C-alpha positions in Angstrom: -142.1 -27.9 109.9 -139.9 -26.2 112.6 -136.2 -24.8 111.4 -135.2 -27.8 114.2 -136.9 -30.2 112.6 -135.7 -29.2 109.2 -132.1 -29.5 110.9 -132.5 -32.8 112.0 -134.2 -34.0 108.6 -130.9 -32.9 106.6 -129.2 -35.1 108.8 -131.7 -38.2 108.0 -133.4 -37.9 111.4 -136.9 -37.5 112.1 -138.5 -36.8 115.6 -140.3 -39.9 117.0 -143.3 -40.1 118.5 -143.1 -39.6 122.7 -141.9 -42.8 124.0 -144.2 -44.3 126.6 -143.2 -44.1 130.1 -141.7 -47.5 131.8 -143.0 -46.5 135.2 -145.2 -44.0 137.0 -143.7 -40.7 135.4 -144.4 -38.2 132.7 -142.0 -38.0 129.6 -141.3 -34.1 130.5 -142.8 -31.4 132.5 -143.0 -27.7 131.8 -142.5 -25.1 134.9 -142.1 -21.4 134.1 -139.7 -21.0 130.6 -138.2 -24.4 131.2 -139.3 -27.8 130.3 -137.3 -30.7 132.0 -137.3 -34.0 130.6 -137.4 -37.6 132.3 -134.6 -39.9 131.8 -134.9 -41.2 127.9 -133.8 -44.6 127.0 -132.4 -45.3 123.6 -136.0 -46.5 122.3 -136.5 -46.7 118.6 -139.8 -48.0 117.6 -140.0 -49.3 120.9 -137.3 -51.3 121.0 -134.0 -50.6 122.9 -131.2 -50.1 120.4 -128.8 -52.2 122.4 -128.8 -53.7 126.2 -125.6 -54.0 128.9 -122.8 -52.3 129.9 -120.3 -50.2 128.3 -116.8 -51.6 128.0 -118.3 -55.3 128.8 -120.5 -55.9 126.0 -121.4 -52.8 124.4 -118.7 -51.1 122.7 -118.5 -47.2 122.6 -120.1 -46.6 119.2 -122.9 -48.4 119.9 -123.3 -46.5 123.5 -122.3 -43.3 121.4 -125.3 -44.0 119.0 -127.6 -44.9 122.0 -127.0 -41.4 123.5 -128.0 -40.0 120.2 -131.4 -42.0 120.2 -131.8 -40.7 123.4 -131.3 -37.3 122.9 -133.7 -37.6 120.0 -136.3 -38.8 122.1 -135.7 -36.1 124.7 -136.6 -33.6 121.9 -139.5 -35.5 121.0 -140.6 -35.3 124.8 -139.7 -31.3 124.5 -141.7 -31.1 121.3 -145.0 -32.6 123.0 -145.0 -30.0 125.8 -144.2 -27.1 123.3 -145.6 -28.1 120.1 -142.9 -26.0 118.2 -139.4 -26.9 118.6 -138.4 -23.3 117.6 -139.5 -22.0 120.9 -136.5 -23.4 122.4 -134.3 -20.7 123.3 -131.5 -22.8 124.8 -130.6 -26.3 125.9 -129.7 -25.5 129.3 -128.4 -29.1 130.7 -128.1 -32.5 129.5 -127.2 -35.5 132.1 -126.1 -38.6 130.2 -126.1 -41.7 132.4 -124.0 -44.5 131.1 -124.3 -48.3 132.3 -120.8 -48.9 132.8 -118.2 -51.6 133.2 -116.0 -50.7 136.4 -113.1 -50.1 134.6 -115.0 -48.0 131.7 -113.8 -44.5 132.0 -115.1 -43.2 128.8 -118.5 -41.7 129.7 -117.6 -38.5 128.4 -117.0 -39.6 124.8 -120.2 -41.4 124.8 -122.3 -38.6 126.2 -120.8 -36.4 122.8 -123.5 -38.8 121.0 -126.3 -36.6 122.8 -124.5 -33.5 122.9 -123.6 -33.3 119.1 -127.1 -34.3 118.4 -128.7 -31.1 120.3 -126.2 -29.0 118.8 -127.2 -30.2 115.5 -130.7 -29.6 116.0 -130.6 -26.6 118.0 -127.6 -25.0 116.5 -126.1 -22.2 118.8 -128.9 -22.9 121.3 -127.7 -26.3 121.7 -124.6 -25.5 123.5 -125.2 -26.7 126.9 -123.8 -27.9 130.3 -123.5 -31.2 130.9 -122.9 -34.3 133.1 -121.6 -37.6 132.0 -122.1 -40.2 135.0 -121.1 -43.9 135.1 -123.7 -46.1 136.9 -123.9 -50.0 137.7 -127.2 -50.3 135.8 -130.2 -48.4 134.1 -133.7 -49.4 133.5 -134.3 -52.5 131.2 -130.5 -52.8 131.1 -130.1 -50.0 128.4 -126.4 -48.8 128.1 -127.4 -45.1 128.3 -130.1 -42.6 129.5 -130.2 -39.0 129.2 -132.4 -36.2 130.6 -132.3 -32.5 129.1 -133.6 -29.5 130.5 -134.6 -26.6 127.9 -135.6 -22.9 127.9 -138.5 -21.7 125.8 -139.8 -18.5 124.8 
């Protein structure tokens, strides 16, 4: 078990199987020393943790938990590409899309769910650049979607 997986296990988390794509794409792609993930939804055991818009039916706490699950799924996609998560030398960027009610402006708070999980998993290598973007709708009516870019040795 990698040190990354040990840190996650200590927090009661486990890297899941890679979520199956919902359209014509791959979960992650390696190029050079980088792995780019596709957008990951908050799927757990094949089911969305929540649906709807943040600020109108989905509260911040639920959305933050969704962002955390999305990041865990992104880690799974990276693992499928590189095998050993300890090969990740840096989480470079996270992009967090939040399906938002027009009046909702707390996208950064929701995105912290993903960022904090990446920090937990990768320690200092988990410090990353980030965008938190409010959008009208996401696939399957998911409230959050996360994509990451990591550098590997």
